[in-house]
DRENPA-3360 file (N, C-alpha, C; in nm, 2 decimals, always signed):
BEGIN
1 = XXXXXXXX = +0.87/+2.49/-0.39/+1.01/+2.43/-0.36/+1.04/+2.34/-0.48 ~ +1.16/+2.34/-0.50/+1.20/+2.25/-0.64/+1.24/+2.11/-0.59 ~ +1.23/+2.00/-0.66/+1.26/+1.88/-0.63/+1.38/+1.85/-0.53 ~ +1.48/+1.92/-0.57/+1.61/+1.91/-0.50/+1.59/+1.97/-0.36 ~ +1.54/+2.07/-0.34/+1.49/+2.14/-0.21/+1.39/+2.03/-0.14 ~ +1.32/+1.98/-0.19/+1.22/+1.87/-0.12/+1.32/+1.75/-0.08 ~ +1.38/+1.73/-0.17/+1.46/+1.61/-0.10/+1.56/+1.63/+0.00 ~ +1.63/+1.76/-0.01/+1.71/+1.79/+0.09/+1.62/+1.83/+0.22;
9 = XXXXXXXX = +1.51/+1.85/+0.22/+1.42/+1.88/+0.34/+1.37/+1.73/+0.42 ~ +1.37/+1.64/+0.32/+1.32/+1.51/+0.38/+1.45/+1.45/+0.43 ~ +1.54/+1.45/+0.36/+1.67/+1.39/+0.42/+1.70/+1.46/+0.57 ~ +1.71/+1.59/+0.56/+1.74/+1.65/+0.71/+1.62/+1.64/+0.79 ~ +1.52/+1.60/+0.77/+1.41/+1.56/+0.87/+1.42/+1.43/+0.91 ~ +1.48/+1.31/+0.81/+1.49/+1.19/+0.86/+1.63/+1.18/+0.95 ~ +1.74/+1.25/+0.89/+1.84/+1.27/+1.01/+1.80/+1.30/+1.12 ~ +1.72/+1.42/+1.15/+1.69/+1.48/+1.28/+1.59/+1.36/+1.37;
17 = XXXXXXXX = +1.53/+1.31/+1.30/+1.44/+1.20/+1.35/+1.53/+1.08/+1.43 ~ +1.63/+1.05/+1.33/+1.71/+0.94/+1.38/+1.81/+0.98/+1.48 ~ +1.84/+1.10/+1.50/+1.94/+1.15/+1.59/+1.95/+1.09/+1.72 ~ +1.81/+1.10/+1.80/+1.81/+1.06/+1.92/+1.75/+0.91/+1.94 ~ +1.76/+0.84/+1.84/+1.75/+0.72/+1.84/+1.86/+0.60/+1.83 ~ +1.89/+0.54/+1.95/+1.99/+0.45/+1.96/+2.01/+0.35/+1.85 ~ +1.87/+0.28/+1.82/+1.87/+0.20/+1.71/+1.90/+0.22/+1.58 ~ +1.93/+0.34/+1.56/+1.95/+0.40/+1.42/+2.12/+0.41/+1.40;
25 = XXXXXXXX = +2.18/+0.39/+1.51/+2.34/+0.42/+1.50/+2.39/+0.35/+1.39 ~ +2.36/+0.23/+1.37/+2.42/+0.13/+1.29/+2.34/+0.11/+1.20 ~ +2.20/+0.15/+1.18/+2.12/+0.07/+1.09/+2.01/+0.23/+1.05 ~ +2.09/+0.31/+0.94/+2.00/+0.42/+0.90/+1.88/+0.36/+0.82 ~ +1.78/+0.47/+0.83/+1.65/+0.44/+0.75/+1.68/+0.44/+0.59 ~ +1.63/+0.35/+0.51/+1.63/+0.35/+0.38/+1.50/+0.42/+0.32 ~ +1.53/+0.53/+0.23/+1.41/+0.62/+0.21/+1.39/+0.56/+0.05 ~ +1.28/+0.51/+0.03/+1.25/+0.46/-0.11/+1.16/+0.56/-0.17;
33 = XXXXXXXX = +1.19/+0.64/-0.28/+1.13/+0.73/-0.36/+1.02/+0.67/-0.44 ~ +0.90/+0.69/-0.39/+0.79/+0.63/-0.49/+0.74/+0.73/-0.59 ~ +0.76/+0.66/-0.72/+0.74/+0.75/-0.84/+0.61/+0.70/-0.91 ~ +0.52/+0.66/-0.86/+0.40/+0.59/-0.92/+0.33/+0.72/-0.99 ~ +0.33/+0.83/-0.95/+0.25/+0.95/-1.00/+0.33/+1.03/-1.11 ~ +0.46/+0.98/-1.14/+0.55/+1.09/-1.22/+0.60/+0.98/-1.34 ~ +0.66/+1.05/-1.43/+0.72/+0.99/-1.55/+0.86/+0.96/-1.51 ~ +0.92/+0.87/-1.62/+1.06/+0.84/-1.60/+1.13/+0.95/-1.59;
41 = XXXXXXXX = +1.12/+1.06/-1.66/+1.19/+1.18/-1.66/+1.21/+1.26/-1.52 ~ +1.09/+1.26/-1.45/+1.09/+1.30/-1.31/+1.16/+1.20/-1.21 ~ +1.12/+1.08/-1.24/+1.20/+0.97/-1.15/+1.36/+0.99/-1.17 ~ +1.40/+1.02/-1.30/+1.55/+1.03/-1.30/+1.59/+1.14/-1.23 ~ +1.52/+1.25/-1.24/+1.56/+1.36/-1.15/+1.58/+1.34/-1.00 ~ +1.48/+1.25/-0.96/+1.49/+1.20/-0.81/+1.61/+1.13/-0.78 ~ +1.63/+1.05/-0.86/+1.76/+0.96/-0.84/+1.88/+1.05/-0.84 ~ +1.91/+1.14/-0.94/+2.04/+1.23/-0.97/+2.02/+1.32/-0.83;
49 = XXXXXXXX = +1.90/+1.35/-0.78/+1.91/+1.42/-0.64/+1.94/+1.35/-0.53 ~ +1.99/+1.22/-0.55/+2.01/+1.14/-0.43/+1.94/+1.05/-0.38 ~ +1.81/+1.00/-0.43/+1.72/+0.89/-0.39/+1.75/+0.80/-0.48 ~ +1.83/+0.70/-0.45/+1.86/+0.59/-0.54/+1.78/+0.46/-0.51 ~ +1.71/+0.48/-0.43/+1.59/+0.35/-0.40/+1.47/+0.40/-0.44 ~ +1.41/+0.31/-0.56/+1.30/+0.37/-0.61/+1.19/+0.27/-0.61 ~ +1.07/+0.30/-0.56/+0.95/+0.22/-0.55/+0.83/+0.23/-0.67 ~ +0.81/+0.14/-0.71/+0.66/+0.13/-0.80/+0.59/+0.04/-0.75;
57 = XXXXXXXX = +0.44/+0.08/-0.78/+0.35/-0.02/-0.74/+0.27/-0.10/-0.85 ~ +0.31/-0.07/-0.98/+0.24/-0.15/-1.10/+0.35/-0.21/-1.17 ~ +0.32/-0.33/-1.21/+0.45/-0.39/-1.29/+0.47/-0.32/-1.41 ~ +0.37/-0.26/-1.50/+0.39/-0.18/-1.61/+0.48/-0.05/-1.60 ~ +0.44/+0.01/-1.50/+0.53/+0.13/-1.44/+0.67/+0.10/-1.40 ~ +0.69/+0.00/-1.33/+0.81/-0.06/-1.30/+0.91/-0.09/-1.42 ~ +0.84/-0.16/-1.51/+0.92/-0.21/-1.64/+0.95/-0.10/-1.70 ~ +0.86/+0.01/-1.73/+0.89/+0.13/-1.82/+1.01/+0.22/-1.74;
65 = XXXXXXXX = +1.01/+0.22/-1.62/+1.11/+0.31/-1.54/+1.23/+0.23/-1.52 ~ +1.23/+0.11/-1.51/+1.35/+0.02/-1.54/+1.42/+0.01/-1.64 ~ +1.37/+0.03/-1.75/+1.42/+0.03/-1.87/+1.47/+0.16/-1.92 ~ +1.41/+0.27/-1.89/+1.44/+0.42/-1.91/+1.56/+0.46/-1.81 ~ +1.57/+0.40/-1.71/+1.67/+0.44/-1.61/+1.79/+0.34/-1.58 ~ +1.80/+0.28/-1.69/+1.89/+0.15/-1.68/+2.05/+0.20/-1.70 ~ +2.09/+0.34/-1.72/+2.19/+0.38/-1.73/+2.23/+0.43/-1.59 ~ +2.14/+0.45/-1.47/+2.16/+0.51/-1.36/+2.19/+0.37/-1.25;
73 = XXXXXXXX = +2.26/+0.40/-1.14/+2.26/+0.28/-1.02/+2.14/+0.32/-0.94 ~ +2.04/+0.23/-0.95/+1.91/+0.22/-0.87/+1.88/+0.09/-0.82 ~ +1.86/+0.10/-0.68/+1.80/-0.01/-0.61/+1.65/-0.01/-0.63 ~ +1.58/-0.10/-0.69/+1.45/-0.12/-0.71/+1.38/-0.20/-0.63 ~ +1.26/-0.13/-0.59/+1.13/-0.18/-0.50/+1.02/-0.19/-0.56 ~ +0.97/-0.32/-0.55/+0.81/-0.34/-0.61/+0.72/-0.32/-0.49 ~ +0.65/-0.25/-0.47/+0.57/-0.21/-0.36/+0.43/-0.22/-0.35 ~ +0.39/-0.26/-0.48/+0.23/-0.31/-0.48/+0.19/-0.43/-0.50;
81 = XXXXXXXX = +0.06/-0.48/-0.51/+0.02/-0.60/-0.53/+0.07/-0.66/-0.65 ~ +0.12/-0.77/-0.67/+0.16/-0.85/-0.77/+0.07/-0.99/-0.79 ~ +0.02/-0.99/-0.92/-0.06/-1.09/-0.96/+0.03/-1.23/-0.99 ~ +0.00/-1.31/-0.99/+0.06/-1.43/-0.99/+0.14/-1.47/-1.15 ~ +0.03/-1.43/-1.24/+0.06/-1.42/-1.38/+0.17/-1.33/-1.43 ~ +0.19/-1.22/-1.35/+0.28/-1.12/-1.38/+0.42/-1.13/-1.32 ~ +0.44/-1.24/-1.23/+0.56/-1.26/-1.14/+0.68/-1.30/-1.26 ~ +0.67/-1.36/-1.35/+0.75/-1.39/-1.42/+0.82/-1.29/-1.51;
89 = XXXXXXXX = +0.75/-1.17/-1.55/+0.76/-1.07/-1.62/+0.87/-0.97/-1.53 ~ +0.85/-0.95/-1.40/+0.93/-0.84/-1.32/+1.01/-0.92/-1.20 ~ +0.99/-1.03/-1.15/+1.07/-1.06/-1.04/+1.21/-1.07/-1.04 ~ +1.27/-1.10/-1.15/+1.42/-1.08/-1.13/+1.47/-0.97/-1.16 ~ +1.40/-0.88/-1.17/+1.45/-0.74/-1.19/+1.44/-0.66/-1.05 ~ +1.38/-0.72/-0.98/+1.33/-0.64/-0.82/+1.45/-0.67/-0.75 ~ +1.49/-0.59/-0.66/+1.58/-0.58/-0.56/+1.50/-0.61/-0.41 ~ +1.40/-0.56/-0.41/+1.29/-0.58/-0.28/+1.16/-0.60/-0.34;
97 = XXXXXXXX = +1.08/-0.67/-0.29/+0.95/-0.70/-0.31/+0.87/-0.67/-0.17 ~ +0.78/-0.56/-0.17/+0.73/-0.52/-0.03/+0.58/-0.59/+0.00 ~ +0.53/-0.66/-0.10/+0.41/-0.70/-0.07/+0.35/-0.84/-0.08 ~ +0.46/-0.93/-0.02/+0.42/-1.08/-0.03/+0.31/-1.10/+0.08 ~ +0.20/-1.16/+0.02/+0.07/-1.15/+0.09/+0.00/-1.29/+0.08 ~ +0.07/-1.40/+0.02/+0.01/-1.53/+0.03/+0.12/-1.63/-0.02 ~ +0.09/-1.77/+0.03/+0.17/-1.86/+0.01/+0.17/-1.92/-0.12 ~ +0.06/-1.89/-0.20/+0.07/-1.92/-0.35/+0.15/-1.80/-0.42;
105 = XXXXXXXX = +0.15/-1.69/-0.40/+0.24/-1.60/-0.45/+0.38/-1.62/-0.43 ~ +0.40/-1.68/-0.32/+0.55/-1.72/-0.28/+0.59/-1.83/-0.35 ~ +0.51/-1.92/-0.37/+0.53/-2.03/-0.48/+0.57/-2.00/-0.60 ~ +0.51/-1.88/-0.65/+0.53/-1.87/-0.79/+0.66/-1.79/-0.81 ~ +0.68/-1.70/-0.70/+0.80/-1.62/-0.69/+0.92/-1.72/-0.67 ~ +0.93/-1.83/-0.58/+1.02/-1.91/-0.57/+1.04/-2.00/-0.70 ~ +0.93/-2.03/-0.76/+0.94/-2.10/-0.90/+1.02/-2.01/-1.00 ~ +0.98/-1.90/-1.01/+1.03/-1.80/-1.12/+1.17/-1.73/-1.11;
113 = XXXXXXXX = +1.21/-1.72/-0.96/+1.34/-1.66/-0.93/+1.46/-1.73/-0.97 ~ +1.55/-1.65/-1.04/+1.70/-1.72/-1.05/+1.77/-1.67/-0.95 ~ +1.75/-1.60/-0.85/+1.82/-1.57/-0.73/+1.73/-1.53/-0.60 ~ +1.79/-1.54/-0.49/+1.73/-1.51/-0.39/+1.64/-1.37/-0.39 ~ +1.52/-1.38/-0.36/+1.45/-1.24/-0.37/+1.42/-1.19/-0.23 ~ +1.46/-1.07/-0.20/+1.44/-0.99/-0.06/+1.28/-0.96/-0.04 ~ +1.20/-1.03/+0.03/+1.07/-0.97/+0.04/+1.04/-0.95/+0.18 ~ +0.94/-0.86/+0.17/+0.85/-0.82/+0.31/+0.71/-0.89/+0.30;
121 = XXXXXXXX = +0.69/-0.96/+0.41/+0.54/-1.00/+0.44/+0.46/-0.88/+0.46 ~ +0.34/-0.87/+0.37/+0.29/-0.76/+0.39/+0.16/-0.80/+0.52 ~ +0.15/-0.71/+0.59/+0.06/-0.74/+0.72/-0.04/-0.65/+0.72 ~ -0.17/-0.68/+0.73/-0.29/-0.61/+0.76/-0.31/-0.57/+0.91 ~ -0.24/-0.48/+0.95/-0.23/-0.46/+1.10/-0.35/-0.41/+1.14 ~ -0.42/-0.32/+1.08/-0.55/-0.25/+1.12/-0.68/-0.33/+1.10 ~ -0.67/-0.45/+1.02/-0.76/-0.54/+0.98/-0.88/-0.48/+0.91 ~ -0.84/-0.37/+0.84/-0.95/-0.32/+0.73/-0.96/-0.42/+0.60;
129 = XXXXXXXX = -1.09/-0.41/+0.58/-1.10/-0.51/+0.44/-1.06/-0.45/+0.31 ~ -1.04/-0.32/+0.31/-1.00/-0.25/+0.20/-0.85/-0.28/+0.17 ~ -0.77/-0.32/+0.26/-0.64/-0.32/+0.26/-0.60/-0.49/+0.24 ~ -0.48/-0.48/+0.14/-0.42/-0.63/+0.12/-0.31/-0.66/+0.25 ~ -0.31/-0.81/+0.24/-0.20/-0.85/+0.37/-0.25/-0.95/+0.44 ~ -0.16/-1.02/+0.52/-0.21/-1.12/+0.59/-0.25/-1.06/+0.73 ~ -0.35/-1.12/+0.78/-0.40/-1.08/+0.93/-0.29/-1.17/+1.02 ~ -0.29/-1.11/+1.15/-0.20/-1.19/+1.24/-0.23/-1.32/+1.26;
137 = XXXXXXXX = -0.34/-1.36/+1.26/-0.38/-1.51/+1.28/-0.33/-1.59/+1.15 ~ -0.34/-1.53/+1.02/-0.30/-1.61/+0.92/-0.14/-1.61/+0.92 ~ -0.09/-1.51/+0.95/+0.07/-1.50/+0.97/+0.13/-1.60/+1.05 ~ +0.06/-1.63/+1.16/+0.12/-1.72/+1.23/+0.13/-1.87/+1.19 ~ +0.00/-1.89/+1.13/-0.01/-2.01/+1.05/+0.07/-2.05/+0.97 ~ +0.10/-1.95/+0.87/+0.17/-1.98/+0.72/+0.32/-1.94/+0.74 ~ +0.38/-1.88/+0.86/+0.51/-1.86/+0.88/+0.61/-1.98/+0.83 ~ +0.59/-2.10/+0.90/+0.66/-2.20/+0.86/+0.66/-2.26/+0.73;
145 = XXXXXXXX = +0.55/-2.23/+0.64/+0.57/-2.25/+0.48/+0.65/-2.15/+0.40 ~ +0.63/-2.02/+0.46/+0.74/-1.93/+0.39/+0.89/-1.98/+0.41 ~ +0.90/-2.02/+0.53/+1.06/-2.06/+0.57/+1.12/-2.16/+0.46 ~ +1.03/-2.25/+0.40/+1.07/-2.35/+0.33/+1.12/-2.31/+0.18 ~ +1.09/-2.19/+0.13/+1.13/-2.14/+0.01/+1.26/-2.10/-0.01 ~ +1.33/-2.16/-0.08/+1.48/-2.13/-0.09/+1.53/-2.00/-0.19 ~ +1.44/-1.98/-0.29/+1.45/-1.84/-0.35/+1.40/-1.72/-0.28 ~ +1.35/-1.72/-0.18/+1.28/-1.61/-0.11/+1.35/-1.58/+0.03;
153 = XXXXXXXX = +1.39/-1.47/+0.06/+1.42/-1.43/+0.21/+1.33/-1.33/+0.26 ~ +1.27/-1.37/+0.36/+1.18/-1.29/+0.42/+1.26/-1.17/+0.51 ~ +1.29/-1.07/+0.48/+1.39/-0.97/+0.52/+1.30/-0.88/+0.64 ~ +1.14/-0.88/+0.64/+1.08/-0.83/+0.72/+0.94/-0.81/+0.70 ~ +0.88/-0.70/+0.75/+0.74/-0.68/+0.75/+0.69/-0.56/+0.68 ~ +0.59/-0.55/+0.61/+0.55/-0.43/+0.56/+0.39/-0.42/+0.59 ~ +0.36/-0.28/+0.62/+0.22/-0.26/+0.66/+0.20/-0.12/+0.61 ~ +0.04/-0.10/+0.60/+0.02/+0.05/+0.55/-0.09/+0.08/+0.65;
161 = XXXXXXXX = -0.09/+0.21/+0.70/-0.17/+0.24/+0.80/-0.29/+0.31/+0.76 ~ -0.40/+0.32/+0.83/-0.54/+0.35/+0.78/-0.54/+0.51/+0.77 ~ -0.60/+0.53/+0.67/-0.60/+0.68/+0.66/-0.68/+0.76/+0.77 ~ -0.65/+0.87/+0.80/-0.71/+0.94/+0.90/-0.68/+0.90/+1.05 ~ -0.59/+0.81/+1.07/-0.56/+0.76/+1.20/-0.49/+0.87/+1.29 ~ -0.53/+0.89/+1.40/-0.48/+0.97/+1.48/-0.34/+0.95/+1.52 ~ -0.26/+1.04/+1.59/-0.11/+1.02/+1.63/-0.12/+0.90/+1.72 ~ -0.20/+0.89/+1.82/-0.20/+0.78/+1.91/-0.25/+0.66/+1.87;
169 = XXXXXXXX = -0.33/+0.65/+1.77/-0.37/+0.53/+1.67/-0.24/+0.47/+1.59 ~ -0.18/+0.59/+1.52/-0.07/+0.55/+1.44/+0.04/+0.49/+1.56 ~ +0.07/+0.53/+1.65/+0.19/+0.49/+1.76/+0.14/+0.34/+1.79 ~ +0.02/+0.33/+1.82/+0.00/+0.20/+1.87/+0.02/+0.07/+1.73 ~ -0.05/+0.12/+1.62/-0.04/+0.03/+1.51/+0.14/+0.00/+1.48 ~ +0.22/+0.11/+1.47/+0.34/+0.10/+1.46/+0.41/+0.01/+1.58 ~ +0.37/+0.01/+1.70/+0.44/-0.08/+1.79/+0.39/-0.21/+1.78 ~ +0.26/-0.22/+1.73/+0.22/-0.37/+1.70/+0.31/-0.43/+1.59;
177 = XXXXXXXX = +0.33/-0.37/+1.50/+0.40/-0.43/+1.37/+0.54/-0.45/+1.42 ~ +0.63/-0.34/+1.52/+0.74/-0.37/+1.54/+0.74/-0.48/+1.67 ~ +0.68/-0.52/+1.74/+0.66/-0.62/+1.85/+0.67/-0.78/+1.75 ~ +0.55/-0.74/+1.63/+0.56/-0.89/+1.57/+0.68/-0.88/+1.49 ~ +0.75/-0.80/+1.45/+0.86/-0.81/+1.36/+0.99/-0.88/+1.46 ~ +0.98/-0.83/+1.59/+1.08/-0.89/+1.68/+1.04/-1.02/+1.72 ~ +0.92/-1.05/+1.71/+0.88/-1.17/+1.77/+0.92/-1.28/+1.65 ~ +0.89/-1.27/+1.54/+0.94/-1.34/+1.43/+1.09/-1.34/+1.42;
185 = XXXXXXXX = +1.16/-1.27/+1.44/+1.31/-1.27/+1.43/+1.35/-1.35/+1.52 ~ +1.31/-1.33/+1.63/+1.36/-1.42/+1.74/+1.31/-1.59/+1.72 ~ +1.24/-1.60/+1.64/+1.21/-1.74/+1.64/+1.33/-1.81/+1.53 ~ +1.39/-1.73/+1.47/+1.52/-1.74/+1.38/+1.48/-1.89/+1.29 ~ +1.38/-1.86/+1.22/+1.33/-1.95/+1.11/+1.41/-1.94/+0.99 ~ +1.42/-2.06/+0.92/+1.51/-2.06/+0.80/+1.45/-1.98/+0.67 ~ +1.55/-1.89/+0.62/+1.50/-1.79/+0.53/+1.42/-1.68/+0.57 ~ +1.40/-1.65/+0.71/+1.31/-1.55/+0.76/+1.40/-1.49/+0.85;
193 = XXXXXXXX = +1.50/-1.37/+0.82/+1.55/-1.32/+0.93/+1.45/-1.21/+0.99 ~ +1.39/-1.15/+0.91/+1.27/-1.06/+0.96/+1.34/-0.94/+1.05 ~ +1.45/-0.89/+0.99/+1.52/-0.77/+1.08/+1.47/-0.64/+1.03 ~ +1.39/-0.62/+0.92/+1.33/-0.49/+0.86/+1.20/-0.46/+0.89 ~ +1.17/-0.33/+0.86/+1.01/-0.28/+0.88/+0.98/-0.19/+0.77 ~ +0.90/-0.20/+0.68/+0.86/-0.11/+0.57/+0.74/-0.05/+0.63 ~ +0.75/+0.07/+0.68/+0.62/+0.13/+0.72/+0.65/+0.28/+0.73 ~ +0.53/+0.36/+0.71/+0.56/+0.50/+0.69/+0.56/+0.55/+0.56;
201 = XXXXXXXX = +0.48/+0.64/+0.53/+0.47/+0.71/+0.41/+0.50/+0.87/+0.42 ~ +0.47/+0.96/+0.31/+0.48/+1.10/+0.31/+0.42/+1.15/+0.45 ~ +0.31/+1.11/+0.50/+0.24/+1.18/+0.60/+0.27/+1.13/+0.73 ~ +0.34/+1.03/+0.73/+0.37/+0.98/+0.89/+0.52/+0.91/+0.88 ~ +0.60/+0.93/+0.80/+0.72/+0.88/+0.80/+0.82/+0.91/+0.94 ~ +0.79/+1.03/+0.99/+0.87/+1.06/+1.11/+0.84/+0.99/+1.21 ~ +0.71/+0.96/+1.23/+0.64/+0.86/+1.35/+0.70/+0.73/+1.33 ~ +0.67/+0.69/+1.22/+0.73/+0.54/+1.17/+0.86/+0.52/+1.21;
209 = XXXXXXXX = +0.95/+0.61/+1.17/+1.10/+0.59/+1.21/+1.10/+0.58/+1.36 ~ +1.06/+0.67/+1.44/+1.04/+0.67/+1.58/+1.02/+0.54/+1.65 ~ +0.92/+0.46/+1.58/+0.87/+0.35/+1.62/+0.92/+0.22/+1.56 ~ +1.04/+0.24/+1.48/+1.12/+0.13/+1.44/+1.11/+0.10/+1.29 ~ +1.06/+0.19/+1.20/+1.07/+0.17/+1.06/+1.22/+0.17/+1.02 ~ +1.26/+0.06/+0.92/+1.37/+0.10/+0.86/+1.37/+0.13/+0.72 ~ +1.26/+0.10/+0.67/+1.24/+0.16/+0.52/+1.11/+0.26/+0.52 ~ +1.10/+0.36/+0.48/+1.00/+0.46/+0.45/+0.97/+0.50/+0.32;
217 = XXXXXXXX = +0.87/+0.47/+0.26/+0.82/+0.49/+0.13/+0.77/+0.63/+0.10 ~ +0.82/+0.70/+0.05/+0.78/+0.87/+0.02/+0.77/+0.91/-0.12 ~ +0.65/+0.96/-0.14/+0.63/+1.01/-0.28/+0.60/+1.14/-0.28 ~ +0.49/+1.19/-0.24/+0.42/+1.33/-0.27/+0.51/+1.43/-0.18 ~ +0.57/+1.39/-0.09/+0.66/+1.50/-0.02/+0.77/+1.54/-0.15 ~ +0.82/+1.47/-0.21/+0.94/+1.50/-0.32/+0.87/+1.59/-0.42 ~ +0.75/+1.55/-0.48/+0.68/+1.60/-0.59/+0.58/+1.70/-0.58 ~ +0.57/+1.74/-0.44/+0.45/+1.84/-0.43/+0.51/+1.99/-0.47;
% end
């Protein structure tokens, strides 16, 4: 299949998944096209095919594509780990940052940002040592600190599922994150609306949408 055919297939599947979800009537899913394994030319093709939210996980790749796609209308997502020393290089080019995982990183972003940055708090819902993100205990302890940053808006939570998880396990993890997101939103903390959920990738995005995802990060489904 061509890239355009792949995009069409994903869009149709997302629409079909949303069809019976009342929560999606006024809040459609944002599809973030993950381009970390392709060059700028292929990323351009993806944008022209209709996926205008683009996600990169490394600063260098982000900056390269940001420059080469400057003539296009793109919403930019930085979805990978960000080292504090690189914040100044990239943060004011980002529309969404999906991997805020510490107060120290938030301090650096708040210091360097020239406008409010929409951020997702990364949560390690599975507790795997190989994954980045705040544990549930850490999150509860530091939420008040995140609320004091005036250049950061915590729009929601982001998480990554463990590889090889069964459908039952995925459903349980997704539901845990959704419940956590709603709990935080209900606290109405300053600068933490927490209305969004960034979860679900190429292999599990349909199930993620069913369980409350508002942003899904899809790469291989487009470029296979």
